[in-house]
MARNUKE-702416 format. One line per field, with one value per residue (C-alpha): residue number from 1; residue in three letters; x, y, z. Coordinates in steps of 0.1 Angstrom, whole numbers, plus 5000, padded with zeros to 4 digits. Example, Ala and Ser with C-alpha at 12.3 -4.5 7.8 and 13.67 -1.06 7.14 Angstrom:
<sites>
i <- c(1, 2)
aa <- c(ALA, SER)
xx <- c(5123, 5137)
yy <- c(4955, 4989)
zz <- c(5078, 5071)
</sites>
This chain:
<sites>
i <- c(1, 2, 3, 4, 5, 6, 7, 8, 9, 10, 11, 12, 13, 14, 15, 16, 17, 18, 19, 20, 21, 22, 23, 24, 25, 26, 27, 28, 29, 30, 31, 32, 33, 34, 35, 36, 37, 38, 39, 40, 41, 42, 43, 44, 45, 46, 47, 48, 49, 50, 51, 52, 53, 54, 55, 56, 57, 58, 59, 60, 61, 62, 63, 64, 65, 66, 67, 68, 69, 70, 71, 72, 73, 74, 75, 76, 77, 78, 79, 80, 81, 82, 83, 84, 85, 86, 87, 88, 89, 90, 91, 92, 93, 94, 95, 96, 97, 98, 99, 100, 101, 102, 103, 104, 105, 106, 107, 108, 109, 110, 111, 112, 113, 114, 115, 116, 117, 118, 119, 120, 121, 122, 123, 124, 125, 126, 127, 128, 129, 130, 131, 132, 133, 134, 135, 136, 137, 138, 139, 140, 141, 142, 143, 144, 145, 146, 147, 148, 149, 150, 151, 152, 153, 154, 155, 156, 157, 158, 159)
aa <- c(UNK, UNK, UNK, UNK, UNK, UNK, UNK, UNK, UNK, UNK, UNK, UNK, UNK, UNK, UNK, UNK, UNK, UNK, UNK, UNK, UNK, UNK, UNK, UNK, UNK, UNK, UNK, UNK, UNK, UNK, UNK, UNK, UNK, UNK, UNK, UNK, UNK, UNK, UNK, UNK, UNK, UNK, UNK, UNK, UNK, UNK, UNK, UNK, UNK, UNK, UNK, UNK, UNK, UNK, UNK, UNK, UNK, UNK, UNK, UNK, UNK, UNK, UNK, UNK, UNK, UNK, UNK, UNK, UNK, UNK, UNK, UNK, UNK, UNK, UNK, UNK, UNK, UNK, UNK, UNK, UNK, UNK, UNK, UNK, UNK, UNK, UNK, UNK, UNK, UNK, UNK, UNK, UNK, UNK, UNK, UNK, UNK, UNK, UNK, UNK, UNK, UNK, UNK, UNK, UNK, UNK, UNK, UNK, UNK, UNK, UNK, UNK, UNK, UNK, UNK, UNK, UNK, UNK, UNK, UNK, UNK, UNK, UNK, UNK, UNK, UNK, UNK, UNK, UNK, UNK, UNK, UNK, UNK, UNK, UNK, UNK, UNK, UNK, UNK, UNK, UNK, UNK, UNK, UNK, UNK, UNK, UNK, UNK, UNK, UNK, UNK, UNK, UNK, UNK, UNK, UNK, UNK, UNK, UNK)
xx <- c(0881, 0888, 0883, 0891, 0860, 0874, 0911, 0912, 0893, 0908, 0873, 0871, 0847, 0856, 0838, 0826, 0834, 0822, 0850, 0830, 0798, 0802, 0811, 0782, 0758, 0767, 0760, 0728, 0716, 0724, 0705, 0675, 0673, 0675, 0646, 0628, 0630, 0627, 0661, 0663, 0700, 0698, 0680, 0704, 0735, 0721, 0711, 0745, 0764, 0743, 0748, 0785, 0790, 0772, 0781, 0752, 0728, 0742, 0770, 0778, 0804, 0818, 0824, 0856, 0873, 0908, 0902, 0871, 0836, 0816, 0787, 0777, 0756, 0739, 0722, 0707, 0700, 0667, 0649, 0620, 0604, 0595, 0633, 0640, 0662, 0683, 0684, 0697, 0678, 0696, 0682, 0705, 0725, 0736, 0763, 0772, 0756, 0791, 0796, 0763, 0757, 0793, 0786, 0796, 0762, 0762, 0796, 0784, 0754, 0775, 0798, 0769, 0754, 0787, 0792, 0757, 0761, 0795, 0779, 0750, 0721, 0692, 0678, 0684, 0657, 0657, 0632, 0632, 0611, 0584, 0593, 0631, 0632, 0670, 0675, 0646, 0663, 0696, 0680, 0659, 0691, 0706, 0677, 0655, 0618, 0590, 0568, 0530, 0528, 0537, 0559, 0542, 0560, 0553, 0577, 0577, 0588, 0608, 0589)
yy <- c(2366, 2347, 2309, 2288, 2270, 2253, 2251, 2239, 2269, 2294, 2301, 2318, 2335, 2368, 2390, 2421, 2456, 2491, 2492, 2464, 2483, 2489, 2453, 2441, 2466, 2452, 2417, 2427, 2443, 2410, 2390, 2413, 2411, 2373, 2371, 2401, 2421, 2459, 2474, 2508, 2518, 2544, 2521, 2492, 2513, 2527, 2492, 2478, 2507, 2503, 2465, 2466, 2494, 2475, 2439, 2435, 2435, 2406, 2397, 2399, 2377, 2379, 2348, 2354, 2336, 2348, 2385, 2388, 2387, 2356, 2359, 2369, 2360, 2383, 2373, 2394, 2386, 2384, 2367, 2342, 2325, 2296, 2288, 2295, 2326, 2344, 2333, 2344, 2351, 2346, 2376, 2371, 2343, 2348, 2332, 2342, 2318, 2304, 2293, 2275, 2237, 2230, 2225, 2261, 2271, 2242, 2251, 2287, 2274, 2250, 2279, 2301, 2274, 2266, 2303, 2308, 2277, 2291, 2323, 2305, 2311, 2287, 2288, 2298, 2310, 2321, 2330, 2316, 2323, 2296, 2289, 2287, 2249, 2246, 2268, 2251, 2217, 2230, 2244, 2212, 2191, 2212, 2207, 2238, 2230, 2252, 2268, 2266, 2304, 2331, 2361, 2394, 2427, 2464, 2492, 2520, 2553, 2576, 2605)
zz <- c(9013, 8981, 8977, 8947, 8933, 8902, 8898, 8862, 8850, 8876, 8890, 8924, 8947, 8963, 8987, 8969, 8982, 8973, 8947, 8928, 8925, 8887, 8880, 8901, 8885, 8851, 8862, 8879, 8846, 8828, 8854, 8854, 8816, 8817, 8843, 8828, 8861, 8857, 8860, 8877, 8877, 8905, 8928, 8920, 8926, 8959, 8971, 8962, 8979, 9010, 9012, 9005, 9031, 9059, 9065, 9090, 9061, 9041, 9017, 8980, 8963, 8928, 8909, 8889, 8861, 8866, 8873, 8851, 8867, 8856, 8880, 8915, 8945, 8969, 9002, 9029, 9065, 9082, 9111, 9110, 9140, 9117, 9113, 9149, 9143, 9118, 9082, 9049, 9017, 8984, 8964, 8934, 8920, 8884, 8862, 8827, 8802, 8793, 8830, 8835, 8836, 8847, 8885, 8893, 8906, 8930, 8943, 8950, 8968, 8989, 8999, 9008, 9030, 9047, 9053, 9067, 9090, 9102, 9114, 9131, 9107, 9109, 9074, 9038, 9014, 8978, 8951, 8915, 8885, 8882, 8846, 8852, 8852, 8851, 8882, 8900, 8893, 8907, 8939, 8944, 8941, 8969, 8993, 8986, 8986, 8974, 9001, 8998, 8997, 8972, 8978, 8977, 8977, 8978, 8971, 8997, 8984, 9007, 9023)
</sites>
């Protein structure tokens, strides 16, 4: 699936496939450096391959300028009684610095929400660094509200 997001700049959104792992991995690395998230190449590659091989887990889309990657969005599916059913969590949304502050992030969010609604999801969540004021402003503009709780996580190593 490919949709045109901004015709004047030839910006589109395309469903990522396993053939896009290398391009996605490069974008993930840039995003993690930006947000100072530890980047473990083997884990990222494994996670991307798993996600892109099993559509029941979620979706990954590349933001393209022409044929060149300019960003990406990844969301995974879950279930939460609080939302009354299935929901999606945007785990990654990244745009190259040259593509920010032009309305593109909002168009990506609108497309994700429309897609989620079309497949019957009941909620959409995301996480954002507390000091990333630009991203927080964008997400607030599109109806996201902070929850009065903090995410906690624990890595589980395979046996």
